[in-house]
C-alpha positions in Angstrom: 91.7 99.9 52.7 92.3 103.4 54.1 89.6 102.8 56.7 91.2 99.6 57.9 94.7 101.2 58.3 93.1 104.0 60.3 91.2 101.4 62.4 94.5 99.6 63.1 96.1 102.9 64.0 93.2 103.7 66.4 93.5 100.4 68.1 97.2 100.8 68.7 96.7 104.4 69.8 94.1 103.5 72.4 96.2 100.6 73.7 99.2 102.9 74.0 97.0 105.6 75.7 95.7 103.0 78.2 99.1 101.7 79.1 100.5 105.3 79.4 97.8 106.5 81.7 97.9 103.3 83.8 101.6 103.7 84.4 101.3 107.4 85.0 98.6 106.9 87.6 100.6 104.1 89.3 103.6 106.5 89.6 101.3 109.3 90.9 99.5 107.1 93.4 102.8 105.5 94.6 103.6 108.8 96.3 100.5 108.5 98.4 99.9 106.2 101.4 97.6 103.9 99.5 98.4 100.2 99.6 99.8 98.6 96.4 96.7 96.5 96.0 94.5 99.6 95.9 96.9 101.4 93.5 96.9 98.4 91.1 93.1 98.1 91.3 92.6 101.8 90.5 95.1 101.9 87.7 93.7 98.7 86.1 90.2 100.2 86.2 91.4 103.3 84.4 93.2 101.0 81.9 90.1 99.1 81.0 88.0 102.2 81.0 90.2 103.7 78.3 90.2 100.5 76.3 86.4 100.4 76.5 86.1 104.0 75.3 88.5 103.2 72.5 86.5 100.2 71.6 83.3 102.2 71.4 85.0 105.0 69.4 86.4 102.5 66.9 83.0 100.9 66.4 81.4 104.2 65.8 84.2 105.0 63.4 83.3 101.9 61.4 79.6 103.0 61.7 78.5 100.0 63.7 75.1 100.4 65.3 75.8 100.9 69.0 72.2 100.9 70.2 72.0 97.1 70.3 75.5 96.8 71.8 74.7 99.3 74.5 71.3 97.6 75.3 73.0 94.2 75.4 75.8 95.5 77.7 73.2 97.0 80.0 71.2 93.8 80.3 74.4 91.8 80.8 75.7 94.2 83.4 72.4 93.9 85.3 72.5 90.1 85.3 76.2 90.0 86.3 75.7 92.6 89.1 73.3 90.2 90.8 75.6 87.3 90.3 78.6 89.0 91.9 76.9 91.3 94.3 78.5 89.8 97.4 81.9 89.6 95.8 81.8 93.3 94.8 80.6 94.4 98.2 83.5 92.6 99.8 86.0 94.1 97.3 84.6 97.7 97.9 84.7 97.1 101.7 88.3 95.8 101.3 89.3 99.0 99.4 87.7 101.1 102.1 89.5 99.2 104.8 92.9 99.6 103.0 92.4 103.3 102.6 90.8 104.1 106.0 93.0 101.7 108.0 90.9 101.4 111.2 93.3 98.6 112.2 96.5 97.0 110.8 98.2 93.7 110.6 99.3 92.7 114.1 96.5 94.5 115.9 94.2 92.6 118.2 90.6 93.1 117.3 87.2 91.8 118.2 84.6 91.6 115.4 81.4 89.5 115.3 82.3 87.8 118.6 85.7 86.7 117.1 88.8 87.9 118.9 92.3 87.6 117.6 95.3 89.1 115.9 95.0 90.4 112.4 97.2 88.3 110.2 96.1 89.5 106.7 93.8 92.1 105.1 92.8 91.3 101.6 90.2 92.8 99.3 87.7 90.0 100.3 88.7 88.9 103.8 90.2 89.8 107.1 92.1 86.9 108.5 92.5 86.9 112.2 94.2 84.2 114.4 92.5 83.4 117.6 94.4 82.4 120.8 93.8 78.7 120.2 95.6 79.1 116.8 92.5 78.8 114.6 92.3 81.3 111.8 89.0 83.0 111.1 88.2 84.5 107.7 85.8 87.4 108.0 84.3 88.9 104.8 85.4 92.6 104.6 81.8 93.7 103.9 80.9 92.6 107.4 83.3 95.1 108.9 81.2 98.0 107.4 78.1 96.8 109.3 79.6 95.3 112.5 81.2 97.1 115.4 85.0 96.5 115.7 87.0 96.7 118.9 90.7 97.4 118.3 92.6 96.6 121.5 95.5 98.9 122.3 99.0 97.4 122.4 99.9 99.6 125.4 
């Protein structure tokens, strides 16, 4: 019975710790020039990392054999990484674009033979509007490997 009470306390402690550091990091990063999407992504990653560490700690407290769990997670991670490789490369490129800011919304750019005005920059796509009104969605990962011309507004 005592072990169960301590286990419940540990669960609540790690949940509290995860929320505390998530909110603390959000407040800290809000003082920077990082976009809100990047701040949320970083703070959520920290949140889930703390929860995962707590989960592993609680399992070891209850003397659960972690070797099988770790092996299973490794294999699962390997399989998932192949399934979401393109998605993750776009997300990472989107974060790099939001941090580096080589262009911003309203800039006129040329990328991969598409010319237009940047309407939106998300984690996965850059949306540009061409002169004919068509909108083009360019995966953000393409911006890391393709030359980009940013036309001056002068």
